C-alpha positions in Angstrom: -21.0 16.0 7.6 -21.6 17.2 11.2 -19.1 19.7 12.6 -18.7 18.0 15.9 -15.4 16.0 16.0 -13.9 13.5 18.5 -10.4 13.6 17.1 -8.4 16.5 15.7 -7.8 16.7 12.0 -4.3 15.3 11.1 -1.6 17.5 9.4 -1.6 17.8 5.7 1.3 15.5 5.3 -0.9 12.6 6.4 -3.3 13.3 3.5 -0.5 13.8 1.0 1.6 10.8 2.1 -1.5 8.5 2.4 -2.8 9.5 -1.1 0.6 9.0 -2.7 1.2 5.6 -1.1 -2.3 4.4 -2.1 -1.6 5.6 -5.6 1.7 3.6 -5.7 -0.1 0.5 -4.5 -2.9 0.9 -7.0 -0.4 1.4 -9.8 1.7 -1.6 -8.9 -1.2 -3.9 -8.5 -2.6 -2.8 -11.9 0.7 -3.5 -13.6 1.0 -7.0 -12.4 -2.6 -7.7 -13.4 -2.2 -6.1 -16.8 0.9 -8.2 -17.3 -1.2 -11.3 -16.9 -0.1 -12.2 -13.4 -1.5 -12.1 -10.0 -2.5 -9.2 -7.6 0.3 -8.5 -5.1 -1.0 -5.7 -2.9 -3.5 -7.9 -0.9 -3.8 -11.5 0.0 -7.5 -12.4 0.0 -7.6 -13.8 -3.5 -4.2 -15.4 -3.3 -5.0 -17.2 0.0 -8.3 -18.5 -1.4 -6.3 -19.6 -4.5 -4.0 -21.6 -2.3 -6.9 -23.3 -0.7 -8.4 -24.1 -4.1 -5.1 -25.4 -5.5 -4.7 -27.7 -2.5 -8.3 -29.0 -3.0 -7.5 -29.6 -6.7 -4.1 -31.1 -6.1 -2.3 -28.4 -8.0 0.9 -28.2 -6.0 2.8 -26.0 -8.4 0.3 -23.2 -8.4 -0.3 -23.5 -4.7 3.5 -23.0 -4.2 3.5 -20.0 -6.5 0.6 -18.3 -4.6 2.1 -19.3 -1.2 5.3 -17.5 -2.1 3.3 -14.3 -2.7 1.5 -14.7 0.7 4.8 -15.4 2.5 6.6 -12.5 0.8 3.8 -10.0 1.8 4.0 -11.2 5.4 7.8 -10.9 5.3 7.6 -7.4 4.0 5.3 -6.5 6.9 7.7 -8.2 9.3 10.6 -6.0 8.0 8.4 -2.9 8.6 7.7 -4.1 12.1 11.4 -4.6 12.8 12.2 -1.1 11.5 9.3 0.9 12.8 8.0 -1.2 15.7 4.5 0.3 15.9 1.6 0.6 13.5 0.5 4.0 14.8 1.4 6.8 12.4 3.8 9.3 14.1 6.4 11.7 12.8 10.0 11.0 13.5 9.9 7.2 12.9 12.2 5.6 10.3 9.6 5.6 7.5 12.3 6.9 5.1 14.4 3.7 5.4 11.3 1.6 4.9 10.4 3.5 1.7 13.9 3.2 0.3 13.7 -0.6 0.8 10.3 -0.7 -0.9 11.7 1.3 -3.8 14.5 -1.3 -4.3 12.0 -4.1 -4.2 9.7 -2.5 -6.8 12.6 -1.7 -9.0 13.8 -5.3 -8.8 10.3 -6.5 -9.6 10.2 -4.2 -12.7 13.5 -5.6 -13.9 12.4 -9.3 -13.4 8.7 -9.2 -14.2 9.0 -11.1 -17.5 12.3 -12.8 -17.0 11.6 -14.3 -13.5 7.9 -13.5 -12.8 7.7 -15.6 -9.6 10.6 -13.7 -8.1 9.3 -10.4 -9.3 5.8 -11.0 -7.9 7.4 -12.0 -4.6 9.4 -8.8 -4.5 6.4 -6.6 -5.4 4.3 -8.4 -2.7 7.1 -7.9 -0.1 7.2 -4.2 -1.0 3.4 -4.0 -0.6 3.5 -5.7 2.7 6.2 -3.4 4.0 4.2 -0.4 2.9 0.9 -1.6 4.3 2.5 -2.1 7.7 4.4 1.2 7.9 1.4 3.1 9.3 -1.7 1.1 9.8 -3.5 3.5 12.2 -3.9 7.2 12.8 -5.8 7.8 16.0 -8.7 5.3 15.9 -8.8 5.2 12.1 -7.4 2.2 10.4 -5.4 3.2 7.3 -4.6 0.6 4.6 -2.9 1.9 1.5 -2.4 -1.3 -0.4 -6.0 -2.7 -0.5 -9.4 -1.0 -0.5 -11.7 -3.5 1.3 -11.3 -1.9 4.7 -11.3 1.6 3.2 -14.6 0.9 1.4 -16.0 -0.6 4.6 -15.1 2.5 6.6 -16.5 4.8 4.0 -19.8 3.0 4.0 -19.8 3.0 7.9 -19.2 6.7 8.1 -21.9 7.4 5.5 -24.3 5.2 7.5 -23.5 7.0 10.7 -24.1 10.4 9.0 -27.4 9.3 7.5 -28.4 8.2 11.0 -27.6 11.6 12.4 -24.5 10.5 14.4 -21.5 12.8 14.8 -19.1 12.1 12.0 -15.6 13.5 11.5 -15.3 15.2 8.0 -11.6 14.6 7.9 -11.9 10.9 8.3 -14.4 10.7 5.4 -12.2 12.9 3.2 -9.0 10.9 4.0 -10.7 7.6 3.2 -12.2 8.9 -0.1 -8.7 10.3 -1.0 -7.1 6.9 -0.5 -9.9 5.1 -2.4 -9.8 7.5 -5.4 -6.0 7.6 -5.5 -5.8 3.8 -5.7 -8.4 3.6 -8.5 -7.0 6.4 -10.6 -3.4 5.2 -10.3 -4.6 1.8 -11.2 -5.9 3.1 -14.5 -2.5 4.7 -15.1 -0.8 1.5 -14.3 -2.8 -0.5 -16.8 -1.9 2.0 -19.5 1.8 2.1 -18.5 2.1 -1.6 -18.6 0.7 -1.8 -22.1 3.3 0.8 -23.3 6.4 -0.3 -21.3 5.9 -3.7 -19.8 7.8 -4.6 -16.6 9.9 -1.3 -16.6 6.7 0.5 -15.9 7.3 -0.4 -12.2 10.3 1.8 -12.2 8.0 4.8 -11.9 6.4 3.9 -8.5 9.9 2.8 -7.4 11.3 6.2 -8.2 8.3 7.9 -6.6 8.6 6.0 -3.3 12.4 6.5 -3.3 11.9 10.3 -3.6 9.4 10.1 -0.8 11.7 8.1 1.4 14.7 10.4 0.8 12.6 13.5 1.2 11.3 12.2 4.5 14.8 11.5 5.8 15.9 15.1 4.8 12.9 16.5 6.6 13.6 14.4 9.7 17.2 15.6 9.9 16.3 19.2 9.5 13.6 18.8 12.2 16.2 17.2 14.5 18.6 20.1 14.0 16.0 22.7 15.0 15.5 21.0 18.4 
């Protein structure tokens, strides 16, 4: 990639946090799919499914898919209420958002086979909350729960590079990190579900809980230094 840059490279915590959140989303989505249910980290397929169910007159399945769509939006709404801005900046209450997400994922793990519709809604709400926590860094759109936009931007940056246009290396590296993290964790999620079933969702719940608590400790220490 060309060395010329338009935006400064973000701090290492942006890469670490983004990769970890993408891995959590990839894992969660793989678990729900491996369990024989629906994807919960993105809405494209679910929304198309609602349209198809309405066309076929399958009200029950349309309702089930609609609950996932509404839950995802509700999770994003909670994130908007807590954080108030999609731009990634230190000091915002990301810790609280991640603790809430952890509770939703843990609940989904406990209910995945007993009340799958409730569990899928909880997992979708957690995914929507996560996806809305930090949607942009500078001019770069960051999505950690689905890879369509990430793949598009990777292709766009490669195209710019092949055309000889200035391309920031850190943007390409961050996007590839998110893409690979989602894919690798998805493989782990498929394996974990085959061994543990629904409780396999306790692992991402624990991970995001530790991230949330760790962020809150860091934020308090930072505030004391000022």
